[in-house]
C-alpha positions, 0 to 999 in steps of 0.5 A, a space after each residue: 673599752 668593751 668588756 670581753 665576753 666570757 665564752 660559755 663552757 660547752 660540756 659536750 665539746 669538752 667530753 668529745 674532743 682532745 685538749 689540755 690534759 685529755 685524749 681519746 683512747 680506744 680499747 678493744 674487747 677484753 682489754 682494760 682501761 686500768 687495772 686494780 692496783 694501778 696508780 689512779 692518775 686519770 678519769 675516763 668518760 665512756 663515749 662509745 661501747 660497753 664496759 664492766 667494773 670488777 674487783 678481785 678479793 685477796 683470795 682471788 675471787 673476782 666479782 663484777 661490780 657494775 656495767 658501764 654505758 656511754 655517758 658514764 665516768 669511771 675511775 673517779 677515785 683518782 679525784 680523791 685527796 692525794 692520788 691513790 691506787 685503783 680499787 677495781 679494774 675497768 674492762 671493755 666488753 665491746 669495742 670502746 672509745 673513751 676520753 682520758 682526762 688527767 687528774 689535774 685537768 679534771 680537778 681544774 674543770 670541776 672547780 672552774 666550770 659550774 656547768 660541768 661540775 653540775 653534770 659530774 655531781 649529777 652522775 655521782 648522785 645517780 651512781 650512788 642511787 644505783 649502788 644502793 639499788 644494787 645492794 637492796 636487790 642483792 639483799 632482798 631479791 631472788 637470784 632470778 629477779 636479780 638476773 632479770 634486773 641486770 638484763 633490763 639495765 643492760 638493755 637500757 629499758 626506761 629510756 624513750 623509744 626503747 621497746 626491745 634491745 640486743 644487749 652486748 655479748 656477755 658470758 653466763 659466768 659474768 652474769 653469775 658473778 654479778 648476781 651472786 649465783 652459779 653459771 648453772 643457775 643462770 643457764 636455768 633462768 635464761 632458759 626459763 625466760 626464753 620459754 616464757 617469751 621474755 627474751 630471745 637467746 641465741 648467741 646474743 640476748 634480745 630483751 623484750 619489754 614483757 620482761 620489764 612488765 612482768 618484773 615490775 608487776 611481780 607476776 613471774 610464774 613460780 615460787 619466786 613470784 611472792 618475793 619483793 623486787 627493787 628493779 631500778 632507781 626512779 631516774 632509770 625509769 623516768 
């Protein structure tokens, strides 16, 4: 009797469709996928839209940890031994579509499907590298260059075919939280970038490739030009 041929696991199909332990969810702008303190029962895979991950301190101060793009997982703390609670809040910036994968199903597929576990491990490593780059950026770079880096990351520069891009609507307050400065300073820097022709800013922000070139070559005019910059990790510029 002929042996049954094992079907190859299809990562793209798994992450784009419903099935056992997974369903498609739609989240409107400003609404959460989950909130800090919730039970960590599932992981989300962002298919469309942009989102942010924020955390609130015990004294009520909110900070934006990272921005999320299509292809990102969020809520991976649910895979830790013994389901715990959410340590942060994931909120939609634009209209989002995501795959919600139950904890048990995610653990099963990571254990059983090597192609998928390779994909997920690559994502975790890339996120770890991004977190380290964010930390270095926060420790060593001026707030003006931190803002430039955030705008470039939101515009997804470094991806093939991207020369300039509109970024999702985001408030100056959120940008200030992300780079650790005040809204007034962000407003000052945004006006400066616009006058230099590095961005267009009229409701929506259009980032020009010139911002990437100026920052990478460390030629931003003014007293901050001598400060070092860690812009993006190697995987983000390849």
